Structures are given as structure tokens and as C-alpha cells.
C-alpha positions in Angstrom: -7.0 19.2 20.9 -8.4 17.8 17.7 -7.1 19.2 14.4 -8.6 19.1 11.0 -5.6 18.9 8.6 -4.9 17.4 5.3 -1.4 18.5 4.2 1.7 16.8 5.8 3.1 20.1 6.9 -0.1 21.1 8.7 -0.2 17.6 10.3 3.4 18.0 11.5 2.7 21.4 13.0 -0.4 20.1 14.7 1.6 17.2 16.2 4.3 19.6 17.4 1.6 21.8 18.9 0.3 19.0 21.0 -2.7 17.8 19.0 -4.3 14.6 20.3 -6.0 13.7 17.0 -5.9 14.6 13.3 -9.1 14.4 11.3 -9.1 13.8 7.6 -5.4 13.7 6.8 -5.6 12.2 3.4 -2.4 13.7 2.2 -0.4 12.5 5.2 3.0 11.1 4.2 5.3 8.7 6.1 7.0 11.6 8.0 3.7 12.9 9.3 2.4 9.5 10.1 5.6 8.5 11.9 5.4 11.7 14.0 1.8 10.9 14.8 2.7 7.4 15.9 5.7 8.7 18.0 3.5 11.3 19.8 0.5 9.0 20.2 -1.7 11.2 18.0 -4.9 9.4 16.9 -5.9 9.5 13.2 -9.6 10.0 12.5 -9.9 9.7 8.7 -13.6 10.4 8.3 -14.0 7.6 5.8 -17.8 7.7 5.8 -18.2 11.1 4.1 -15.6 10.3 1.5 -17.2 6.9 0.8 -20.7 8.5 0.5 -19.3 11.2 -1.9 -17.7 8.5 -4.0 -20.8 6.2 -3.9 -23.4 8.8 -4.8 -21.2 10.5 -7.4 -19.9 7.6 -9.5 -19.1 9.8 -12.4 -17.2 12.3 -10.3 -13.5 11.4 -10.7 -12.5 13.9 -8.0 -14.7 12.1 -5.4 -13.4 8.7 -6.5 -9.8 9.8 -6.3 -10.3 11.4 -2.9 -11.8 8.2 -1.5 -9.1 6.0 -3.0 -6.4 8.4 -1.6 -7.9 8.3 1.9 -8.1 4.5 1.9 -4.5 4.3 0.9 -3.5 6.8 3.7 -5.4 4.8 6.2 -3.6 1.6 5.1 -0.2 3.5 5.4 -1.2 4.7 8.9 -2.0 1.2 10.0 1.3 -0.1 8.5 3.3 2.6 10.4 1.5 1.9 13.7 -0.7 5.0 14.0 -3.8 4.5 16.2 -6.7 4.8 13.6 -10.1 5.4 15.1 
């Protein structure tokens, strides 16, 4: 089961329910990422859409912040040992 989740609580609930992957997840914290790692849940951050929104909307601070936040979460996931695909 693939789950689209952003908030850490939603991610934890998905992991507990047996999700095999979490899509997006830009607000994942260390607790959520550790649970994903421990249960072998893959992380699919969907970087392309966030990058495109930031690239084609350079004046949109919300798009820029979302892309920066997602990149930071991906780095955190890699550091924790989550399988990022």
C-alpha cells in the first residue's frame, strides 16, 4: 500500500497500518523517518513536481520554501537510513 502523507502523525499512522511507501512526506520528522526505516517503508519524495513549481515560480516564496523543505527532509531520510526512491 502506498500512502500520500505529509504530516508526521499521518506518516506514523500509515507505517503502523502497514504502508510499503510514503509519497511526499515533506514534514516528516526524525520519529516518522525512524519508524519508516525500522519497518522498511520506502520514501518517494516526488521531488520533480516541487522542483518544477519552484523553478517556474521564482517569485513564489511558498513554492521555494516547499522545495527547500522537501530537499531537507530527503537529506534527513538518507541520514536516518530510509530507502529513498
